[in-house]
Residue frames as qw, qx, qy, qz and C-alpha x, y, z in Angstrom:
[[0.348, -0.310, -0.354, 0.811, 13.36, -23.45, -14.98],
 [0.112, 0.863, 0.488, 0.068, 10.76, -20.64, -14.80],
 [0.322, 0.746, -0.004, 0.582, 11.56, -16.96, -15.43],
 [0.455, -0.844, 0.127, -0.254, 11.70, -16.07, -11.72],
 [0.873, -0.362, 0.226, 0.236, 14.24, -18.80, -10.97],
 [0.702, 0.433, 0.132, 0.550, 16.28, -17.79, -14.03],
 [0.023, 0.880, -0.046, 0.473, 16.35, -14.19, -12.78],
 [0.677, -0.707, 0.195, -0.057, 17.46, -15.26, -9.31],
 [0.894, -0.060, 0.219, 0.387, 20.25, -17.42, -10.77],
 [0.518, 0.633, 0.099, 0.566, 21.43, -14.68, -13.13],
 [0.173, -0.891, 0.099, -0.408, 21.50, -12.07, -10.38],
 [0.812, -0.544, 0.190, 0.098, 23.31, -14.34, -7.95],
 [0.811, 0.170, 0.188, 0.528, 26.01, -14.93, -10.54],
 [0.267, 0.775, 0.069, 0.568, 26.16, -11.22, -11.37],
 [0.472, -0.856, 0.085, -0.193, 26.42, -10.30, -7.70],
 [0.858, -0.367, 0.211, 0.292, 29.30, -12.67, -7.07],
 [0.706, 0.291, 0.238, 0.600, 31.17, -11.51, -10.16],
 [0.183, 0.822, 0.184, 0.507, 30.53, -7.79, -9.90],
 [0.534, -0.829, -0.057, 0.154, 31.83, -6.95, -6.43],
 [0.427, 0.814, -0.279, 0.278, 34.89, -4.78, -6.82],
 [0.197, -0.617, 0.685, -0.333, 36.43, -6.15, -3.60],
 [0.312, 0.063, -0.948, 0.006, 36.90, -9.79, -2.58],
 [0.579, -0.486, -0.475, -0.450, 33.62, -11.16, -1.24],
 [0.675, -0.363, -0.532, 0.359, 35.12, -12.15, 2.12],
 [0.323, -0.082, -0.232, 0.914, 36.59, -8.74, 2.88],
 [0.260, -0.320, -0.259, -0.874, 33.44, -6.92, 1.77],
 [0.645, -0.468, -0.570, -0.201, 31.30, -9.18, 3.93],
 [0.578, -0.331, -0.459, 0.588, 33.43, -8.53, 6.99],
 [0.120, 0.091, -0.028, 0.988, 33.37, -4.80, 6.33],
 [0.436, -0.401, -0.389, -0.706, 29.60, -4.81, 6.08],
 [0.685, -0.441, -0.575, 0.079, 29.27, -6.93, 9.22],
 [0.463, -0.183, -0.350, 0.793, 31.56, -4.64, 11.18],
 [0.091, -0.203, -0.115, -0.968, 29.64, -1.57, 10.02],
 [0.545, -0.438, -0.543, -0.465, 26.31, -3.21, 10.89],
 [0.564, -0.311, -0.630, 0.434, 27.43, -3.75, 14.48],
 [0.211, -0.304, -0.273, 0.888, 27.39, 0.02, 15.06],
 [0.054, -0.375, -0.540, -0.751, 24.40, 0.95, 12.92],
 [0.336, 0.038, 0.357, -0.871, 21.61, 3.11, 14.25],
 [0.106, -0.274, -0.927, -0.233, 18.40, 1.11, 14.34],
 [0.381, -0.035, 0.123, -0.916, 14.79, 2.24, 14.43],
 [0.103, 0.263, 0.956, -0.080, 11.82, 0.11, 15.47],
 [0.370, 0.138, -0.121, -0.910, 8.78, 1.12, 13.44],
 [0.838, 0.018, -0.079, -0.539, 5.59, -0.93, 13.79],
 [0.856, -0.310, 0.414, -0.020, 7.81, -3.71, 15.23],
 [0.830, 0.485, 0.013, 0.276, 10.07, -3.62, 12.15],
 [0.554, -0.659, 0.180, 0.475, 13.73, -3.07, 12.99],
 [0.583, 0.794, 0.030, 0.169, 15.17, -0.77, 10.33],
 [0.017, -0.867, 0.487, -0.102, 18.97, -0.69, 10.23],
 [0.548, -0.360, 0.754, -0.039, 19.69, -4.24, 11.32],
 [0.297, 0.195, -0.830, -0.429, 20.12, -7.15, 8.95],
 [0.536, 0.252, 0.618, 0.517, 18.36, -8.64, 7.11],
 [0.017, -0.030, 0.268, 0.963, 17.92, -5.90, 4.52],
 [0.338, 0.506, 0.620, -0.495, 14.36, -4.55, 4.55],
 [0.250, 0.284, 0.676, 0.632, 12.39, -4.32, 1.30],
 [0.213, 0.470, 0.230, -0.825, 10.32, -1.34, 0.18],
 [0.279, 0.379, 0.788, 0.396, 7.49, -1.70, -2.34],
 [0.072, 0.121, -0.033, -0.989, 5.98, 1.41, -3.97],
 [0.336, 0.624, 0.667, -0.230, 2.30, 2.22, -4.31],
 [0.218, -0.125, 0.438, 0.863, 2.23, 3.68, -7.83],
 [0.195, 0.615, 0.764, 0.005, -1.49, 4.35, -8.15],
 [0.061, 0.265, 0.247, 0.930, -3.18, 7.24, -9.94],
 [0.505, -0.482, -0.290, -0.655, -6.55, 6.83, -8.21],
 [0.482, -0.437, 0.517, -0.556, -7.77, 6.18, -4.68],
 [0.949, 0.015, 0.103, -0.298, -9.20, 2.81, -5.66],
 [0.785, 0.446, -0.382, 0.197, -5.93, 1.69, -7.24],
 [0.061, 0.597, -0.591, 0.539, -3.95, 2.81, -4.20],
 [0.695, -0.309, 0.416, -0.498, -6.16, 0.87, -1.82],
 [0.973, 0.188, -0.058, -0.118, -5.94, -2.25, -3.98],
 [0.596, 0.540, -0.482, 0.347, -2.14, -2.02, -4.17],
 [0.229, -0.558, 0.561, -0.567, -1.86, -1.47, -0.40],
 [0.882, -0.162, 0.244, -0.369, -3.90, -4.62, 0.24],
 [0.902, 0.344, -0.239, 0.107, -1.55, -6.62, -1.99],
 [0.298, 0.597, -0.543, 0.510, 1.52, -5.25, -0.21],
 [0.532, -0.467, 0.434, -0.558, -0.04, -5.92, 3.21],
 [0.958, -0.030, 0.159, -0.237, -0.60, -9.56, 2.25],
 [0.779, 0.496, -0.331, 0.192, 2.88, -10.13, 0.78],
 [0.799, -0.562, -0.007, 0.214, 5.34, -11.53, 3.32],
 [0.724, 0.102, 0.113, 0.672, 8.32, -10.36, 1.28],
 [0.107, 0.703, 0.114, 0.694, 7.31, -6.67, 1.40],
 [0.466, -0.300, -0.551, 0.624, 8.47, -4.98, 4.61],
 [0.031, -0.516, -0.194, 0.834, 7.62, -1.32, 3.93],
 [0.399, 0.680, 0.565, 0.245, 5.20, 0.42, 1.55],
 [0.212, -0.237, 0.085, 0.944, 6.12, 3.67, -0.17],
 [0.285, 0.767, 0.545, -0.183, 3.18, 5.94, -0.97],
 [0.360, 0.033, 0.351, 0.864, 4.21, 7.79, -4.16],
 [0.144, 0.691, 0.474, -0.527, 1.89, 10.73, -3.67],
 [0.068, 0.542, -0.315, -0.776, 3.15, 12.60, -6.73],
 [0.013, 0.013, 0.881, 0.472, 1.76, 9.89, -9.01],
 [0.175, 0.534, 0.764, -0.316, -1.83, 10.47, -7.86],
 [0.167, 0.600, 0.511, 0.593, -4.28, 12.31, -10.09],
 [0.302, -0.883, -0.216, -0.289, -5.14, 14.47, -7.07],
 [0.718, -0.038, -0.334, 0.609, -1.59, 14.85, -5.69],
 [0.145, 0.321, -0.126, 0.927, -2.05, 18.59, -5.13],
 [0.568, -0.553, -0.228, -0.565, -5.24, 18.08, -3.06],
 [0.093, 0.397, -0.750, 0.521, -3.78, 17.85, 0.44],
 [0.621, -0.155, 0.417, -0.646, -7.04, 16.92, 2.18],
 [0.921, 0.203, -0.155, -0.296, -7.70, 14.01, -0.17],
 [0.571, 0.448, -0.645, 0.240, -4.11, 12.78, 0.14],
 [0.168, -0.365, 0.685, -0.607, -4.22, 12.87, 3.95],
 [0.791, -0.029, 0.250, -0.558, -7.52, 10.98, 4.03],
 [0.888, 0.315, -0.318, -0.104, -6.16, 8.34, 1.66],
 [0.327, 0.510, -0.692, 0.393, -2.89, 8.12, 3.57],
 [0.455, -0.298, 0.584, -0.602, -4.75, 7.40, 6.79],
 [0.911, 0.128, 0.076, -0.384, -6.71, 4.65, 5.06],
 [0.730, 0.464, -0.493, 0.092, -3.57, 3.10, 3.58],
 [0.003, 0.502, -0.707, 0.498, -1.85, 3.13, 6.96],
 [0.699, -0.146, 0.457, -0.530, -4.74, 1.16, 8.45],
 [0.912, 0.316, -0.144, -0.220, -4.72, -1.34, 5.58],
 [0.522, 0.554, -0.603, 0.238, -0.98, -1.96, 5.95],
 [0.832, -0.520, -0.181, -0.071, -1.43, -2.80, 9.65],
 [0.718, -0.599, 0.168, 0.311, 2.03, -3.78, 10.94],
 [0.682, 0.250, 0.258, 0.637, 3.91, -2.59, 7.85],
 [0.195, -0.595, -0.078, 0.776, 5.36, 0.96, 7.95],
 [0.462, 0.781, 0.388, 0.161, 4.29, 3.57, 5.42],
 [0.418, -0.288, 0.182, 0.842, 6.84, 5.84, 3.74],
 [0.331, 0.854, 0.363, -0.173, 5.24, 8.98, 2.28],
 [0.482, -0.198, 0.384, 0.763, 7.00, 10.47, -0.75],
 [0.431, 0.861, 0.156, -0.221, 6.44, 13.44, -2.98],
 [0.633, -0.097, 0.409, 0.650, 9.00, 13.00, -5.74],
 [0.208, 0.816, 0.083, -0.532, 9.15, 16.41, -7.33],
 [0.739, 0.664, 0.082, 0.076, 9.88, 17.12, -10.97],
 [0.023, -0.881, 0.473, -0.021, 13.29, 18.44, -9.87],
 [0.267, -0.449, 0.852, -0.034, 14.31, 14.83, -9.14],
 [0.143, 0.078, -0.914, -0.371, 12.41, 12.80, -11.69],
 [0.169, 0.368, 0.832, -0.379, 8.95, 12.86, -10.14],
 [0.122, 0.551, 0.695, 0.446, 5.56, 14.05, -11.37],
 [0.184, -0.884, -0.413, 0.121, 4.74, 16.98, -9.10],
 [0.419, 0.416, -0.006, 0.807, 6.04, 20.44, -9.98],
 [0.400, -0.853, -0.334, 0.022, 6.01, 22.60, -6.83],
 [0.162, 0.790, -0.311, 0.503, 7.93, 25.55, -5.44],
 [0.378, 0.133, -0.731, 0.552, 9.96, 25.22, -2.27],
 [0.313, -0.132, 0.359, -0.870, 7.25, 27.11, -0.40],
 [0.793, -0.025, -0.223, -0.566, 4.53, 24.76, -1.67],
 [0.686, 0.139, -0.700, 0.140, 6.65, 21.71, -0.87],
 [0.146, 0.137, -0.668, 0.716, 7.17, 22.88, 2.72],
 [0.508, -0.086, 0.174, -0.839, 3.49, 23.76, 3.16],
 [0.812, 0.017, -0.443, -0.380, 2.25, 20.39, 1.88],
 [0.616, 0.072, -0.719, 0.314, 4.58, 18.39, 4.10],
 [0.053, -0.158, 0.519, -0.838, 3.84, 20.62, 7.10],
 [0.679, -0.092, -0.042, -0.727, 0.13, 19.90, 6.61],
 [0.795, 0.040, -0.598, -0.092, 0.81, 16.15, 6.43],
 [0.464, 0.121, -0.683, 0.551, 2.77, 16.33, 9.68],
 [0.392, -0.387, 0.198, -0.811, 0.00, 18.02, 11.66],
 [0.802, -0.153, 0.448, -0.364, -1.47, 14.56, 12.17],
 [0.107, 0.494, -0.791, -0.343, 0.94, 12.14, 10.46],
 [0.920, 0.136, 0.075, -0.359, -0.45, 9.21, 8.53],
 [0.773, 0.456, -0.412, 0.158, 3.07, 7.94, 7.79],
 [0.799, -0.553, 0.042, 0.234, 5.92, 6.52, 9.86],
 [0.567, -0.225, 0.325, 0.723, 8.62, 7.66, 7.42],
 [0.332, 0.894, 0.186, -0.237, 8.81, 10.76, 5.25],
 [0.704, 0.202, 0.266, 0.627, 11.00, 11.30, 2.18],
 [0.020, -0.945, -0.047, 0.324, 12.54, 14.79, 2.11],
 [0.739, 0.535, 0.051, 0.405, 14.63, 15.85, -0.88],
 [0.621, -0.457, -0.105, 0.628, 17.93, 17.24, 0.35],
 [0.344, 0.034, 0.260, 0.902, 18.30, 19.89, -2.35],
 [0.090, -0.827, -0.482, -0.275, 15.06, 21.73, -1.67],
 [0.044, -0.814, 0.169, -0.554, 15.36, 25.08, 0.13],
 [0.489, 0.156, -0.724, 0.461, 17.74, 24.37, 3.02],
 [0.239, -0.175, 0.454, -0.841, 15.73, 26.29, 5.61],
 [0.780, -0.038, -0.127, -0.612, 12.61, 24.33, 4.59],
 [0.760, 0.127, -0.636, 0.049, 14.47, 21.01, 4.75],
 [0.221, 0.190, -0.683, 0.670, 15.76, 21.83, 8.22],
 [0.460, -0.121, 0.273, -0.836, 12.32, 22.89, 9.43],
 [0.837, 0.024, -0.305, -0.453, 10.57, 19.82, 8.00],
 [0.619, 0.173, -0.723, 0.254, 13.19, 17.47, 9.43],
 [0.008, -0.157, 0.615, -0.773, 12.77, 19.00, 12.87],
 [0.627, -0.050, 0.087, -0.773, 8.97, 18.88, 12.63],
 [0.804, 0.087, -0.542, -0.230, 9.00, 15.25, 11.50],
 [0.440, 0.143, -0.761, 0.455, 11.16, 14.27, 14.47],
 [0.268, -0.129, 0.447, -0.843, 8.84, 16.08, 16.88],
 [0.782, 0.055, -0.028, -0.620, 6.03, 13.95, 15.46],
 [0.631, -0.274, 0.725, -0.026, 8.10, 10.74, 15.77],
 [0.814, 0.562, 0.115, -0.088, 8.34, 10.39, 11.98],
 [0.679, -0.303, 0.411, 0.527, 11.62, 9.12, 10.53],
 [0.338, 0.832, -0.152, -0.412, 13.21, 11.20, 7.76],
 [0.785, 0.145, 0.441, 0.410, 14.49, 9.49, 4.63],
 [0.075, 0.821, -0.170, -0.540, 16.58, 12.26, 3.11],
 [0.781, 0.288, 0.514, 0.206, 17.02, 11.69, -0.60],
 [0.106, 0.689, -0.367, -0.615, 18.77, 12.69, -3.78],
 [0.777, 0.329, 0.534, 0.058, 18.19, 11.37, -7.31],
 [0.058, 0.625, -0.462, -0.627, 20.23, 11.77, -10.48],
 [0.803, 0.363, 0.452, -0.138, 18.50, 10.26, -13.52],
 [0.519, 0.825, -0.194, -0.106, 21.14, 11.58, -15.92],
 [0.517, 0.570, -0.575, 0.276, 24.45, 10.29, -14.58],
 [0.815, -0.438, -0.289, 0.245, 26.49, 8.85, -11.74],
 [0.077, -0.950, 0.255, -0.161, 28.42, 11.52, -9.84],
 [0.415, 0.504, -0.695, 0.302, 31.97, 10.80, -8.71],
 [0.663, -0.274, -0.666, 0.204, 32.48, 8.44, -5.79],
 [0.293, -0.099, -0.426, 0.850, 33.57, 11.31, -3.56],
 [0.293, -0.178, -0.123, -0.931, 30.53, 13.39, -4.53],
 [0.679, -0.332, -0.569, -0.324, 28.18, 10.53, -3.64],
 [0.577, -0.226, -0.591, 0.516, 29.96, 10.12, -0.31],
 [0.094, 0.045, -0.199, 0.975, 29.74, 13.87, 0.34],
 [0.459, -0.288, -0.308, -0.782, 26.01, 13.99, -0.39],
 [0.717, -0.348, -0.598, -0.077, 25.19, 11.06, 1.87],
 [0.503, -0.199, -0.488, 0.685, 27.31, 12.39, 4.73],
 [0.085, -0.173, -0.003, -0.981, 25.70, 15.79, 4.24],
 [0.603, -0.393, -0.477, -0.504, 22.28, 14.16, 4.70],
 [0.666, -0.311, -0.580, 0.353, 23.56, 12.71, 7.97],
 [0.278, -0.048, -0.261, 0.923, 24.69, 16.17, 9.10],
 [0.285, -0.242, -0.226, -0.899, 21.30, 17.61, 8.15],
 [0.466, -0.130, 0.570, -0.664, 19.54, 15.27, 10.58],
 [0.729, 0.126, -0.480, -0.472, 18.36, 12.48, 8.30],
 [0.747, -0.309, 0.524, -0.269, 17.51, 9.14, 9.89],
 [0.810, 0.172, 0.519, 0.214, 18.00, 7.19, 6.65],
 [0.044, -0.637, 0.396, 0.660, 20.40, 8.29, 3.91],
 [0.719, 0.421, 0.553, 0.017, 19.26, 7.79, 0.32],
 [0.132, 0.630, -0.402, -0.651, 20.74, 8.33, -3.12],
 [0.770, 0.349, 0.532, 0.050, 19.78, 6.93, -6.53],
 [0.006, -0.667, 0.431, 0.608, 21.97, 7.46, -9.58],
 [0.843, 0.489, 0.103, -0.198, 21.93, 6.46, -13.25],
 [0.584, -0.409, 0.561, 0.421, 24.88, 4.41, -14.54],
 [0.567, 0.703, -0.240, -0.357, 26.31, 4.72, -18.03],
 [0.552, 0.457, -0.695, 0.055, 28.86, 1.93, -17.55],
 [0.824, -0.284, -0.475, 0.121, 29.73, -0.96, -15.25],
 [0.446, 0.125, -0.389, 0.796, 32.29, 1.29, -13.58],
 [0.294, -0.430, 0.008, -0.854, 29.48, 3.66, -12.61],
 [0.813, -0.398, -0.335, -0.263, 27.78, 0.80, -10.76],
 [0.743, -0.083, -0.417, 0.516, 31.01, 0.07, -8.91],
 [0.136, 0.374, -0.182, 0.899, 31.28, 3.77, -8.08],
 [0.576, -0.490, -0.098, -0.647, 27.90, 3.74, -6.32],
 [0.897, -0.280, -0.342, 0.010, 28.65, 0.47, -4.50],
 [0.629, 0.092, -0.362, 0.682, 32.08, 1.61, -3.31],
 [0.097, -0.450, 0.120, -0.879, 30.66, 4.95, -2.16],
 [0.745, -0.467, -0.228, -0.418, 28.01, 3.08, -0.17],
 [0.850, -0.159, -0.376, 0.332, 30.68, 1.00, 1.56],
 [0.374, 0.273, -0.272, 0.844, 32.71, 4.11, 2.41],
 [0.356, -0.490, 0.015, -0.795, 29.72, 5.89, 3.92],
 [0.843, -0.376, -0.336, -0.187, 28.73, 2.81, 5.91],
 [0.743, -0.068, -0.372, 0.553, 32.14, 2.99, 7.57],
 [0.205, 0.196, -0.182, 0.942, 31.70, 6.69, 8.45],
 [0.455, -0.246, 0.026, -0.855, 28.02, 6.96, 9.37],
 [0.188, 0.035, 0.919, -0.344, 25.81, 4.92, 11.69],
 [0.562, 0.329, 0.179, -0.738, 22.66, 5.77, 9.75],
 [0.684, 0.255, 0.681, 0.054, 20.89, 3.13, 7.62],
 [0.001, 0.423, -0.492, -0.761, 21.64, 3.46, 3.92],
 [0.653, 0.516, 0.538, -0.139, 19.29, 3.21, 0.95],
 [0.026, 0.648, -0.458, -0.608, 21.40, 3.47, -2.21],
 [0.759, 0.318, 0.567, 0.040, 20.94, 2.22, -5.72],
 [0.049, -0.333, 0.570, 0.750, 22.30, 2.37, -9.23],
 [0.633, 0.398, 0.337, -0.571, 19.22, 2.51, -11.44],
 [0.616, 0.513, -0.413, -0.433, 18.29, 0.76, -14.68],
 [0.991, 0.048, -0.115, -0.055, 19.00, -2.81, -15.72],
 [0.573, 0.520, -0.455, 0.441, 22.73, -2.14, -15.59],
 [0.074, -0.502, 0.528, -0.681, 22.49, -1.15, -11.93],
 [0.813, -0.329, -0.266, -0.401, 20.18, -3.95, -10.74],
 [0.756, 0.013, -0.551, 0.354, 23.05, -5.78, -9.05],
 [0.098, 0.336, -0.413, 0.841, 23.46, -2.84, -6.65],
 [0.629, -0.359, -0.017, -0.689, 19.97, -3.55, -5.31],
 [0.943, -0.177, -0.255, -0.117, 20.79, -7.16, -4.41],
 [0.734, 0.111, -0.390, 0.545, 24.35, -6.68, -3.16],
 [0.121, -0.799, 0.053, -0.586, 23.56, -3.67, -1.00],
 [0.775, -0.626, 0.025, -0.080, 23.98, -5.51, 2.30],
 [0.871, -0.009, 0.017, 0.491, 27.49, -6.52, 1.32],
 [0.362, 0.485, -0.002, 0.797, 28.23, -2.81, 0.92],
 [0.155, -0.137, -0.530, 0.823, 26.67, -1.74, 4.22],
 [0.348, -0.226, -0.302, -0.858, 23.16, -0.96, 2.93],
 [0.218, 0.065, 0.787, -0.573, 20.03, -1.53, 5.00],
 [0.553, 0.498, 0.463, -0.482, 17.11, -1.22, 2.57],
 [0.134, -0.121, 0.727, 0.663, 16.27, -2.04, -1.04],
 [0.559, 0.316, 0.072, -0.763, 13.35, -1.33, -3.37],
 [0.225, 0.104, 0.935, 0.255, 11.39, -4.15, -4.95],
 [0.410, 0.090, -0.188, -0.888, 8.12, -4.10, -6.83],
 [0.370, 0.304, 0.868, -0.132, 4.78, -5.84, -7.12],
 [0.434, 0.769, 0.469, -0.032, 3.36, -5.06, -10.53],
 [0.415, 0.838, 0.064, 0.348, 4.56, -1.63, -11.69],
 [0.653, -0.136, -0.199, 0.718, 8.01, -0.26, -10.86],
 [0.082, -0.959, -0.196, 0.186, 8.45, 3.30, -9.59],
 [0.049, -0.837, 0.455, 0.300, 12.02, 3.55, -10.89],
 [0.764, 0.478, -0.410, -0.138, 14.06, 1.77, -13.58],
 [0.355, 0.433, -0.789, 0.253, 15.81, -1.42, -12.49],
 [0.551, -0.262, 0.546, -0.575, 13.44, -2.55, -9.73],
 [0.370, 0.079, -0.900, -0.217, 12.79, -6.29, -9.59],
 [0.685, -0.429, -0.445, -0.384, 9.97, -8.37, -8.16],
 [0.354, -0.681, 0.430, -0.476, 10.07, -8.19, -4.36],
 [0.946, -0.212, 0.205, -0.132, 9.84, -11.96, -3.86],
 [0.842, 0.385, -0.127, 0.355, 12.82, -12.57, -6.17],
 [0.121, 0.759, -0.337, 0.544, 14.65, -9.70, -4.43],
 [0.650, -0.579, 0.331, -0.363, 14.02, -11.17, -0.99],
 [0.995, 0.002, 0.074, 0.069, 15.24, -14.59, -2.09],
 [0.655, 0.542, -0.212, 0.482, 18.47, -13.16, -3.48],
 [0.150, -0.761, 0.333, -0.535, 19.05, -10.96, -0.44],
 [0.844, -0.439, 0.231, -0.202, 18.72, -13.97, 1.88],
 [0.953, 0.173, 0.020, 0.249, 21.36, -15.76, -0.17],
 [0.603, 0.512, -0.123, 0.600, 23.99, -13.06, -0.65],
 [0.209, -0.853, 0.145, -0.456, 23.78, -10.80, 2.40],
 [0.219, 0.423, -0.754, 0.452, 26.23, -11.23, 5.29],
 [0.467, -0.336, -0.800, 0.171, 25.37, -13.40, 8.24],
 [0.319, -0.805, -0.184, -0.465, 23.05, -11.50, 10.56],
 [0.260, 0.351, -0.612, 0.659, 24.90, -10.20, 13.59],
 [0.342, -0.423, -0.786, 0.292, 23.61, -10.97, 17.09]]
């Protein structure tokens, strides 16, 4: 048995054993939630409906590396969406260069949507910017969008977040509102509150990533996801990071999630697994797709 098959087997076993509710009841809950989910068709990809859609990050430092990674993602049938991690570029602060590269990547990806992300140093990323700089950079991107989805961190200046969300919607760009905690896992209620707050703030997709210190922390994230899926119609992108939290990435559909990060080559966050292995596991464990 090769390493990929071993990983799939191990994660399938872990998924079945780790769910904090009986598999049947969780599956029905996720199916019922999915029936009322908001869905978005982006480049013919239906985001929000089952099956869970996979996101693969472009983690390049140079233009040449980014183009090469985009070509690999475009050719991989298991990758549904590409995330352009702009903050990892050597020229991340050069807006003109980023826009030009973003337009090129969008063309390379063809029918696969592009999610543009500046992960700031406030939330574990590489770019250190003020709220004013953050708003200006994103506003410049949105003058002639090269992306179909835009990641906006929920805890930036609230007026800036509101303005950027409104501008993105005017440009027909979906907003992935996000929050990341690389130090801990907040309480279940706090995770629920943050995700529902994102919904209230106008997000199209609700995202949170947390760091577990124990198995219970992983359950906390998964249970919070299920609770939010029963209260919000928005697609969910939630994860417990690190090796300990990997099971949350493959069982997300059973908790009402709609998207999950995989990788090809280099991961952008701890706990990501190869997208082909991820897709295989998701097909096995996720609830039956609703009509």
